[in-house]
C-alpha positions, 0 to 999 in steps of 0.5 A, spaced: 467 589 597 462 583 597 459 584 591 467 585 588 469 578 591 463 575 588 463 576 582 471 574 583 470 568 586 465 567 580 469 567 574 475 564 577 470 558 578 468 559 571 475 559 569 476 552 573 470 549 569 472 552 562 480 548 564 476 542 566 472 542 560 478 543 555 481 538 558 475 533 558 475 534 551 483 533 549 481 526 553 476 524 549 479 526 542 486 522 545 481 516 547 478 517 539 484 518 535 487 511 540 481 508 537 481 509 530 489 507 530 486 500 534 482 499 527 488 499 522 491 493 521 498 492 524 503 490 519 507 485 519 503 481 524 504 474 521 511 475 518 514 470 513 518 465 516 526 465 516 526 460 510 520 464 506 524 470 507 530 467 504 527 464 498 523 470 496 530 474 497 533 469 492 528 469 487 528 477 486 535 477 486 535 472 481 530 475 477 535 483 477 541 478 475 536 476 469 535 483 467 542 484 467 544 480 463 538 482 458 542 488 458 549 487 458 546 482 451 549 485 445 543 482 441 538 484 446 534 490 442 533 496 447 531 501 441 523 500 443 524 499 450 522 504 455 527 506 460 527 509 467 532 513 470 534 516 476 535 524 476 536 527 483 535 522 488 527 521 486 525 516 481 524 520 473 521 517 467 523 517 461 516 517 458 509 517 462 507 510 458 511 507 463 505 505 467 501 503 462 506 500 457 504 493 458 498 493 463 491 495 462 486 500 466 485 497 472 480 501 478 482 496 483 489 498 483 488 506 483 488 510 489 486 517 492 490 521 497 486 522 503 490 527 508 498 528 510 498 526 517 505 527 518 510 531 513 513 525 512 507 520 512 502 520 507 495 517 508 491 513 502 483 512 501 483 506 505 486 509 511 493 505 510 499 510 511 506 510 508 513 513 511 516 517 505 523 516 503 527 523 505 531 524 499 524 524 495 521 530 501 521 536 495 517 532 491 513 530 496 511 536 499 508 538 492 502 532 493 496 534 494 490 530 497 485 527 493 490 526 488 490 519 483 496 514 486 499 507 484 503 502 488 509 499 485 514 494 486 520 498 487 527 495 483 533 495 488 536 500 483 532 505 486 531 504 493 532 500 499 529 494 503 527 499 508 522 503 503 520 496 498 515 500 494 514 506 489 507 510 489 506 514 483 502 520 482 499 520 475 497 527 475 503 530 476 508 524 474 512 524 480 513 518 483 517 518 491 519 511 495 515 509 500 514 503 506 508 502 509 506 504 516 500 503 518 495 498 515 488 499 512 482 500 516 480 493 518 474 490 513 473 499 512 469 502 507 474 503 503 479 497 505 480 490 501 481 484 504 482 476 502 474 473 502 477 466 499 483 462 497 483 457 492 489 453 492 489 448 488 488 454 481 492 459 486 487 464 485 485 469 491 478 472 491 477 479 494 472 483 497 472 490 499 467 494 503 463 497 498 461 489 497 466 488 490 469 482 488 475 480 484 479 474 482 486 474 481 491 468 478 498 468 482 504 467 478 507 461 479 513 463 482 510 466 488 504 461 489 509 458 495 508 465 499 501 464 497 501 456 500 507 457 505 510 450 509 503 450 512 497 453 512 499 458 517 505 461 514 501 462 507 495 467 505 489 466 510 482 469 509 480 476 512 487 478 511 488 485 508 490 487 501 492 492 497 492 492 490 498 496 486 501 494 479 506 490 476 510 494 472 518 492 473 521 491 467 522 484 466 513 484 467 512 489 461 509 483 456 506 479 462 499 478 463 501 478 471 501 486 471 499 487 478 500 485 484 496 484 492 500 487 498 499 482 504 498 487 511 499 482 516 504 478 512 508 484 509 509 482 502 506 482 495 505 477 490 505 477 482 497 476 480 493 477 474 486 478 473 480 473 472 474 476 473 471 483 477 464 481 480 459 487 482 456 487 489 449 486 486 452 478 483 454 472 486 457 471 493 464 469 494 466 465 501 459 466 504 459 473 504 
C-alpha cells in the first residue's frame, strides 16, 4: 500500500514538474518572440506633416490626371504600349514585359518570401511583413516561400490607399496588393538603411547588412519629401529603406526606374541608381 502511494506521489510530482517546464518554455518562447518584434522597425514612426501629405496627394493626383489626358488624346499612339488590365479583382498583365519594359536588372530591388506568419501576411527576407488585400487571397494562397518578388507603387486604378503597393511574383507572374504591416529587422543582415544624404545633389547613400553600398539620385519632383520643410521632417541617416521598382505607366521610359520606401516616414520616392559599391571598397558616411 505504502509502495503504491509512494509511486503515485512520485508520478504526480513528475507531472507537475513537466507542466511547470512546459509553461516556462512557453514563457521563454513568448519573450523571444517579443524581443524579435521589438527589433523590427516601426512603420510610420515619423509620419509626414499634414502639409507634406497634402502636397504628396496633389502631386500624385496630378500625375494620374496627366496619364488620363494622354490616354484620351487621339494623337497618342498606344499600339506600341503594353496595357495592364484588371481581372477578377487582381492585377493581370497583358504581357510579361510590363516589369522589364523600361528598366534594367537590379538585384537590390529583388526580394524573396521567407515565410507566411499568418494567412493574410507575407514576410520578406529582411523581416518586413506585408498585409495582403482580402480580394487577392485566392492568388496569394498559391505562393510559396523562396519565391522572387518585386515591390512597385500601385496606381489608384488598381488598389486602395490602404494597400499602396503591388507585390509581383516573378516566378508565377502574379501580382497582389499589399500594405506594409511591420518594418524590416533594424540593422539586420538582410536589411538596408540610409548611410548618408547629399541634399545638394539630391542623392541618398544606402548600405545593407552585407556591407554593400549604393547611391541613388532622387527625382526632382520628390526632393520635397527627401528634404522636408526642415531636417526633422525629411529623410534622416539610419532610416530603414526597402528598394522597389518604379513601373508606373508615366515612368516606363524614365531613368528614375526605382523607388525607395522609407519605413519610418511610410512613403516612397522615385530614384535612379548612380553607382553600386561592393563592401570591399570605399566607405560611405564613416561606416
